[in-house]
N, C-alpha and C positions, 0 to 999 in steps of 0.2 A: 703764507708760510709754516708762519709759529704755529697758528693753531691746527695746521695738516700734521706736524710735526707731535704735538699735544697728542691730540687724537690718536697719532700712530702707539705712542708707549703710552699712554693707558689703554691700548686694545692689548697690546703687548703684556704690560700689567695684567689686566682681566684674566686672559686664559692662561698666563704662566701658573696665574694664583692658584685658579681653578685645578690645572692638573697637580697640583702641589699638595695643596691646603691639607687636606687630610692626614695624607703620611705624615708631612709637618708637624700638625699639632699632634700625633702620637707621639712622634721625636723630642717635641720639646717639652711635653708634659711628663714622660717617661725621664727626659732630661733633667727636668726639674730635682723628680724624686732621685735620679745616680746622683746628684752631689750627696748624696745622703744613704749611700749603698751600703756603709759599711754599720751604720745604727741601724738600718734595716733588718739586715742579716742577723746581728746581735738579736733582736725583738724576737725575731721570727725560729732562732735554734734555741731547743732547752737547753738550762741550765748543764753545765757541767764541772765536776769537780775542780776547783782550777787546784793547776799544778805548781806551787811559787818556787823556783828554781835557782839557790843563791849562783850568783857569779863563778862562785870558786868551785860549784858542784856542775859546770856547765861544761868545765872537760872531761871529767868522767863518763857523762853522758853521752856527746861526741864519738870517746874512745870504744863506747863499748855500742853504738848504731853502726859505727865503720867495721870494730870485728865480726856482727852480723851479714857486711857484703851490700852496706848500704854506702854507694860513692855523692849522691845529690842529695842531700839534704837540704834545711833552713834552723837556724836554731834562733830563736825569738825569746829576743831580752825584756820583752814587758809582756806579760800577764793580762789578759781582762777577760768580760764574758764574751767579747766578741773572735777572743784569740786564748785558750785556755790555756794549749799545750803549748810544752816548749821548748817541743824539736815538733817536726813536720817532714812528709817527704812523699812523693807522689810515683807509686811505681810504676815502671812502663807498661802500659796496656790495662790498664785499672782506670776506675772513674772516681773511684773513691780514693783520699788521701788520707795514709796512716799516720803515726802521732807515738811517741815514744816519750815515757816520764819513768821516775822515780817513785814506789809505791812506798807506803807509810817505813815498811821493814826496808827501806832501804835496796830494794831489788829492782829490775829493769823492767817496765813495763811499758808493752805497746797495744796497740789497739788498730781499729779503723773509726775514721769521723764519720759523721752521719750529716755536712752540713745543707743550706738549707738553698733552695736554688730561685730565694725569692727576689734576693739582688742581681742574682744573673740572667732571669727574666727580664727586669725594668732595663737596665742595662742594654740586651738583646735587643729591645723596642728602641732603645735610644737610638742607636745603631743602626737599625732595620727595619723599622716600624712593623715589621712584624709581614712585610710584604712575604719575604720565603721562609715561611718555618720550616726550619732543621738545615738550614745551610746560610753560613753566615757570611761565608765571603759574597753569594751571589746579593744577598741581601744589604750586604756593605756596598758593592758595588752599583746596585741599582739606586740606594738612596745619594750617589754622586752626582747621580743623574738628575735624580732628585732637586741638589744643591746647586747643579747647573743653571735649571730652571726658578731656584729661587737667587739667585741673582741676580737672572735677566729681571726677578717681580721687583729685589731691593732697589736696582740700578732704574727701572722705570717709573716705578713708584714715587722717588725722588724727583725725577725730571718731571712727571705728571703736578707734583703739588709744589714746586718750585714757585711759580707765579702768583700761587696766594698761602705762599708759606709763612708770612710775617701777620696778614690778615687773620689768617684761620689757625694759627697756630696756638694751643689748650684752647682751643674756643670748641667747648661739647653741647650743643646747642638740642636738651631732651625738648618734646612737643608732638604734636599730634605727627609732625613729618619723622617718619621713621625710619624712614633712607638716611636722612641729613643727619639723626644722632648716633648711627650705626659707620658713617663716614665721619664722622668729627670723632667718636672715637678711635675708630681703624687709623685715623691720621696720626692722633696724640702717640697711642701706644708704637704706631710705625717709627714717627721721627725719633720720640726720647729712648727708644733703644736699637736705635740705629748702629752708632759702632758695636754694640754687641752682636747685631747680626752678623754682620760683616763680617766681624772675627769669626763666629761658628761657621759661616758660611764655607768662609775660604778654609780654615782647617779641616772642616767635612770635607772637601772636594780634596785636599792633600790625603788625608787616612782614604778616602774610598780609591784614589789612582797610583797612589805609591808606589805599588805591588806592578800591574799592567805598564808604569811609563819604567821600572827599573827592570822588566821584563825584556822588553823595547828596546834599553841602551846594551842588554846583556845581548842580544841577538847581534843587532846593528852597530854596536861600537865593541863591545868587549869579546866578539866571538864564542862567547858560551862561559867565560872566565871568569864571568862579576863576582859569584862569591868566592873566589880564591884572591879576588883585589882586595873584597874584604877584609879576609879573614890574616892578609898581610896588614892592613892595616888596623886592623881590630885590638883590643883590648888584650887579648888573649896570643898574640904575635911575638913570635919570640920563648914562648913558653912551651919546652918539647915535656912533650904526655908522653907516659909509658906504665906497663903495668907492674912495675917494681913498687914496692911498698917502700914507702918514705915518709918519715918524722913531720908533724905540723907542728906550727905554732898555739900556745892555749888560746883560748877567746878572750880572756885578758890579756894576752900581749898582745892580739891584734887589733882589740881596740886603741889598745896604748899607742900602735902605730897609724892608724885612723886619726888620733887626735892630734899626733902630732903632724898629719898631713892637714888637715881641716881642722880646724882647735873648735869651732864654731858649729860644727857636723851635729847632730845627736843620732848617735845608731839605734835602729830597735830591730832591728835583723842580720844575722850572718847567714849567708847562703851558698854553702859547702861545693863546688866542684871538682869531682874528682877525686872527693878526698881519700885521704890515708895512701897514694899514689904518686908515681912521680910526673910534677907537672901540677898540682891541684892547686887547685885559688879559693879564695874566698869574696864574694859580692855582699861589703856592707852596704846596707841601704840605711837611711836617716834622712832628718829634716834640719833646715836650717829658714826659717821661719823670714829672717831677713829678704831672700832675694825668691824670686818667683821658681815653683820646681816642676820639672819637667812632666810627673806625675803624682795621685794625690798621695805616695807614699815615700815621695821626694825624690833625692837625689841617689846617687852612688858611687860606689869607691870600689876599686878592683884591686887587689892586694895577692901577692904569691904566699901562699899556706903556708910554706916551710920559713919563710924569712922576712913577710911583712914589708917586702919590696912592694912598692905604688906600680901597679902595671895600667891605671888609665884613673885619670880624675878628672876626668871634660865634664863627668856627666855630675859632679861637685857644685852645690848651686855658689855661684857666686867665683867659681873659679874656672879654665879649662878658654880655649879659644871663643875671640867675638860670636864666628857662626853659630858653635854650640850654646852661647847661652842667648842668641838671638832666634834660635830652632828649642831651645827651655823655654822660652818668654812668649812666644806662639803655644806649644802646650799647655802652658800654664794658662793661659787666660782660654781655651777650649775649656781644659779639666776644672778649673775654678782650684788652684794647686797653689795659692797664695792669699795672703792676708788674712791665713784664719776663720775664724765663724763666723764675722761678719759679712766677708766677700762670700762666703756658702752661703748665707741667709738671701744676700742678693741676687747671686745669681739664679737660685732658687726663683725668687721673686720673678727673675727675667726669664725666667722658662715658659712661668705658668701667662706671664703677660704676652710672651711668644705665641705660646697655645692660643691664646685669648684673641691675638693679631689674626692669624688664620682663619678662626672661625666666624670673627667678624668680616670678613674678605669674602666668605659665600654668604654669608647675609647679603650684602653687597649686590652680589652679583644674581640675587634670586629678587631684590627687590627691584634692581634697576630693569628687568625683564618681567616683571608681574603686569598682568593685560591688567587697565583699569574696568570699572565699569564706566558707562558712556552714559546711559540714560538710568534714572531710577527706576527698580524693582528688574534691573538688569544686571545679571553675572556671567561675565564672560568664564571659559574653561580655562584655566592656567595651562601652559605646556606642561607637557611630559618632562620636559628636562629641567623645570622649575621644582615639579613635586620629586620627582627622583633624587633630584640633587638636594632639596629640602632633608627628606629623608634620608637620604647619607649620610649629610652633615651629620644630625642628630643621631644616628644610631654609632656612627664610627665615632666619633669623640665620644659619648656620653657609654659606649661601649667600651672603650679603652678605659675611662675612667673606671667603670662596674667590676670591668677585667683584673684590672690592677688591684681593686680593694679585698675582691672577694680572694684573692689570689693570695694576696698576704697574708689576710683572716684566717685560711683554712690552715696557715702551716702550724695554728695551736688547737683549732675545732675538731679537725683531723687525726692530730696529735694523742688529744685529750678522750677520743670517740676508739683511739686505738687501731686505725687506720692507716695505711702507710701513705707519706704526703712529698715524697720526692719527686717520684716524678708525676703530681697531681698539678704544679702551679702552671706548667707550659698548656696542656690539657684544658686545667677551667679555666684559664684566660681567655682560649682561643674558642673554647666551647661558648662562654658568655659573650663575648664579643660578636660571636658570629650570629648569637639570637639575640642580639640587641639590634644589629645591622637587619634582619630578617623581621624584628616586631616593627623595626620604624618605616620599613617598605612598606608594610602591611597597615598598616595605623593611619599611618602618615605625619607628616613632621609634627604638624602642630599636638595630636592626642600623644604618640609619643615621645615629645619632649616632656609631657608632663609625667606621666610613666617610668621614662627611664632617669630622671632627675631622683625620683624618688626610689628608684632600689638602686641607683649611687650613693645616693643617703644611707637606704640601710646596708649597703653591702659595707660602707666605710664605715660603721657603727660596730659593727661587727668586729674590728678592730680594738676600740677601747673595749669594747665588752668583754673580749677576753680575758683581759690585761683585770679589769675591774673584780670579777668573776673569784680571779687567782687569788687576787688581793685579799678580799673579805673571806673568802672559802679555802682555809687550809690544804681542806681532803680538797678542793678540784683537784681534778688531772689536768687542768692548765697552768701555766706559772706566768711569773712575771717577776722581770730583773728589774730589783731595786736599783737603781740607777736611775742618775739625770738622761742620759742618753735614751734610754728604751721611753723612757717617762714624756719626751718630746716628742718619740714616735706617737703616743698615744693622745698626747694635747693637739700635734697639728691635724690628726684624724681626728678628733672631736670636733675642731674649728671645720674642716669641712665639712663634717656632717651638718655642722650652722649654714654651711654659704652654700650647701647642695640644697637643703631644704627651706631658704630662702630663695635661692631661685625658680625652685618650683614654685613654691608660690607667688614670688613676682609672675611666673612665665605664667599662672592660670589668669591673672588679673590681667596683663596684658593679652592674652589669646580671648577673652570675655569682650576686649575693646578692640578687639582690629578692627580694621576695614571688613566687611563681608565677601570683597572680590578677590584677597589673596590668601595663602597658602597656609597662614599663622593667623587661624582661626582656628575657635571649633563652633561655632554656629551655622558655618558656610564653607564649602571649600571647592563648589564649582558646577552642583546641582540645583536645581529648581526648586528639588523638593527639600533638601535643607534648607531655603530660604523659609519656605512657607511654614515648617517645622519651626524654627529661629523665632518666630512671629506667633 
C-alpha cells in the first residue's frame, strides 16, 4: 500500500509539474528581475534634469498645482534618477503622467513624463507568465489555476521524496547516468527552497482569486452592498467631501503630524486626494526597516489634509491590529519588502533557482520516457511527446530570457537611433519569444539549445554594451547613469552573459557526448541516416 501511494503521488507530481512547469519558469525568472524593478526602470529611462525642491518650497508648488484644478497628485520628498520630478499626477483617461516643478526663474513648469515600460513588462510576465497578452485580469486568474497545480506538485513531491530524504539530501551525483544527475539537482533545489515556494504559491493564490471570492461574498452574503461595507470601515469613513474650497496644512506640518504618530516612520511621498476642497486627505507613504512592509514602497498613514488628524494608521509598519500585521507579513514575504538589499538579492537567487527547478523537472520527464536502444546499431524513434516537450522547454525558457534581455537593451538602442521605444518592449518580447519557440520546434531541442543560448548571451550583452559606449564616447546618443544602482544592472547583465556563454559551451560538450538514442544529441536523433553520418 505504501509503494502504491508513493507511485500515485509520483504521478500527480509529474503531471502537475509538466502542465505548469514552463509557465512557472517565466513567472519565476521574471519575478527574480521584478525584485529590482525600480533599478531596471531607472537604467532604461533617459536622464532628466533633477528638480531638487526644498521642503519649504513644496507648499508653494502644491498651491499652484491645486490652482490649476488638479486635485489628486503625489509630492515626492526624495528625488533621484528614477524619480526626478518633485510632483506628479495621472490625468484621467491618459496613459502618461504629468509633472510639475519650478524652473530656474522660480516659475511653474509642467510637462509629460515619458516612462519606460521595461519594469512593467517584467512585472506583467511575473504576474501572468504572458499567457494572455493585453488582459491582466484573465492572465492573473489563469496563473491562479497554475498555482493550484503548483501546490499539488509541491505537496506530492515532498511525499515522494520523504522515504529517501535523509539518504539523498544534498547528494548530487554527476556521471553517465544523466537522469540521476538531474533528479539529484531537482531534489536539492526543491527541498532547500521549499518554504520559499510554499509562501509564493499561497500568496499567488490569494492574489489571483481574492476578487472572485469578494464577488461571491457580495452576491451571497452582502446582497450587492459589499462596497458600502468597505467604505463604512475604510480609512476615509466619516470624512465628508464637498466641492467647497478648504485650506490645507503645509507639507512640513503634515510631516510633523506623521512623525508624531509614527516616530520611526520615514516618509518618501505625500499623495493628496481631493486637494484644496472640503474632505481632502493625504496618504503618507514611507519605510520603517525594523518591520516587514506590505509593499516595496513601504507602509502608509492617512491624514486629514486640513488638520493633520489620523484617519488610518493600520498600515504603518509595526502598528495596527494583529490581523493587519499578519497580512502585511504575508505580502512582505511575497514582495521581499523587508530586510533591505540582502533579502532582495536572496529573493533574486531564489527566483532563479525556482526557474531552474521547473526546467529540470521537464528534463526528468523526458529522460524517464526516453526510448533506449536495445541492440547495437539500432536506434529507436523517440516519442513525439518527448521531442515536442524538449523543444518547447528550450524554446519557452530561452525565449523568455532572450526576449526580456532584448526588450531591456532596446530602451537605449532605439532611443539612440531616434526611434520610439515606449510601445516596443512588449511587442519585442513576444516577437522574440515566439520566434525562439518556433525555432526550437523546427530545429529540435538539441540544436536549438545551442543556438538559443548563444542568442540569449548576445541579447544580454547589448545591455552593458550600450552603457559602455555612452561611458567612453561622450557624443554617443545613448546614456549612462553614473550611480551604483545602474552600474549594478550592467554588472549583473555581464555575469548573465558569462553564465549563458558557459552554458552554451557546456551544452555543446554534453550533446556531443550524449547517448545516440536520445533527443539531446547532435549526432543522432532518431534516423538511421544520421547514425551513418555520425560514423
